C-alpha positions in Angstrom: -49.1 -79.8 -158.7 -51.9 -82.4 -158.5 -54.8 -82.3 -156.0 -53.3 -84.9 -153.6 -50.0 -82.9 -153.5 -51.9 -79.8 -152.7 -53.8 -81.5 -149.9 -50.6 -83.0 -148.4 -48.9 -79.6 -148.6 -51.8 -77.9 -146.9 -52.2 -80.4 -144.0 -48.8 -82.0 -143.5 -46.9 -79.1 -142.0 -46.0 -77.5 -138.7 -48.9 -75.1 -138.8 -51.5 -77.9 -139.0 -49.8 -79.9 -136.3 -49.9 -76.9 -134.0 -53.5 -76.3 -135.0 -54.4 -79.9 -134.1 -52.6 -79.7 -130.7 -54.3 -76.3 -130.0 -57.6 -77.8 -131.2 -57.2 -80.6 -128.7 -56.7 -78.0 -126.0 -59.7 -76.1 -127.3 -61.8 -79.3 -127.4 -61.0 -80.0 -123.7 -61.7 -76.3 -122.8 -65.0 -76.3 -124.7 -66.2 -79.5 -123.3 -65.2 -78.5 -119.7 -66.8 -75.1 -120.0 -69.9 -76.5 -121.6 -70.2 -79.1 -118.8 -69.7 -76.4 -116.1 -72.3 -74.1 -117.7 -74.7 -77.0 -118.0 -75.1 -77.1 -114.3 -76.7 -73.6 -114.5 -78.2 -73.5 -118.0 -79.9 -75.9 -120.4 -77.5 -78.1 -122.4 -77.8 -76.4 -125.7 -77.2 -72.9 -124.3 -74.3 -74.3 -122.2 -72.7 -75.7 -125.4 -72.9 -72.2 -127.0 -71.3 -70.5 -124.1 -68.7 -73.2 -123.8 -67.9 -72.9 -127.4 -67.4 -69.1 -127.1 -65.2 -69.5 -124.1 -63.0 -72.0 -125.9 -63.0 -69.8 -129.0 -61.4 -67.0 -127.1 -58.6 -69.2 -125.7 -58.2 -70.8 -129.2 -57.7 -67.3 -130.8 -55.0 -66.4 -128.3 -53.2 -69.7 -128.7 -53.5 -69.9 -132.5 -52.4 -66.3 -132.9 -49.3 -66.7 -130.8 -48.3 -70.3 -131.6 -49.8 -71.6 -134.8 -49.8 -68.6 -137.1 -47.4 -66.3 -135.1 -49.5 -63.2 -135.6 -50.0 -60.2 -133.4 -53.3 -60.0 -131.6 -55.8 -57.6 -133.0 -59.5 -56.9 -132.9 -59.9 -57.3 -136.6 -58.2 -60.7 -136.6 -60.3 -61.8 -133.7 -63.4 -60.9 -135.6 -62.1 -62.8 -138.7 -61.2 -65.7 -136.4 -64.7 -65.8 -135.1 -66.2 -65.6 -138.6 -64.0 -68.5 -139.7 -65.5 -70.6 -136.9 -69.1 -70.1 -137.9 -69.3 -73.1 -140.2 -67.7 -75.2 -137.5 -70.1 -73.9 -134.9 -73.1 -74.7 -137.0 -71.9 -78.2 -137.6 -71.0 -78.7 -134.0 -74.4 -77.3 -132.8 -76.2 -79.7 -135.1 -74.2 -82.6 -133.7 -75.1 -81.6 -130.1 -78.8 -81.3 -130.9 -78.8 -84.7 -132.6 -76.5 -86.5 -130.1 -78.1 -85.1 -127.0 -81.7 -84.3 -127.9 -82.5 -87.0 -130.4 -80.1 -89.9 -129.6 -80.2 -89.1 -125.9 -76.4 -89.6 -125.5 -74.9 -88.2 -122.3 -74.1 -84.5 -122.6 -70.4 -85.0 -122.1 -70.4 -87.5 -125.0 -72.4 -85.1 -127.2 -70.1 -82.2 -126.4 -67.0 -84.4 -127.2 -68.4 -85.6 -130.5 -69.3 -82.1 -131.5 -65.8 -80.9 -130.7 -64.0 -83.2 -133.1 -66.1 -82.2 -136.2 -65.0 -79.6 -138.7 -61.3 -79.5 -138.1 -60.1 -79.4 -141.8 -62.7 -76.8 -142.8 -61.8 -74.6 -139.9 -58.1 -74.8 -140.5 -58.5 -73.8 -144.2 -60.7 -70.9 -143.3 -58.3 -69.7 -140.6 -55.3 -70.0 -142.9 -56.8 -68.2 -145.9 -59.1 -65.7 -144.2 -58.2 -64.9 -140.6 -54.4 -65.2 -140.7 -53.7 -64.6 -144.4 -50.3 -63.1 -144.7 
């Protein structure tokens, strides 16, 4: 199987479609939570707490809907670890978009939320929810 066939097989399936839908829900959750937290905290800390809040909801939805796995503490930890690269990328985007480019915080949070989808999906599939 050539490289393009492997890519299509990995991303053109029901799991990835559910992951994208749940990612959209998670994006909205993360942005809303970050925005709410930003009324009490600085924007960068608010983003971190919003990200964590969205991550908990994302774990629940991805476990039950995308990968059809039972909830467990070990899988939650693996899920969280799988999101570390995505978190680093998103945090850098918030710092650049908000602190350097002076974009509105809602725009910065939204831009950050759409970064890293393919990397996160692969890490979840092969690490957190590996069957």
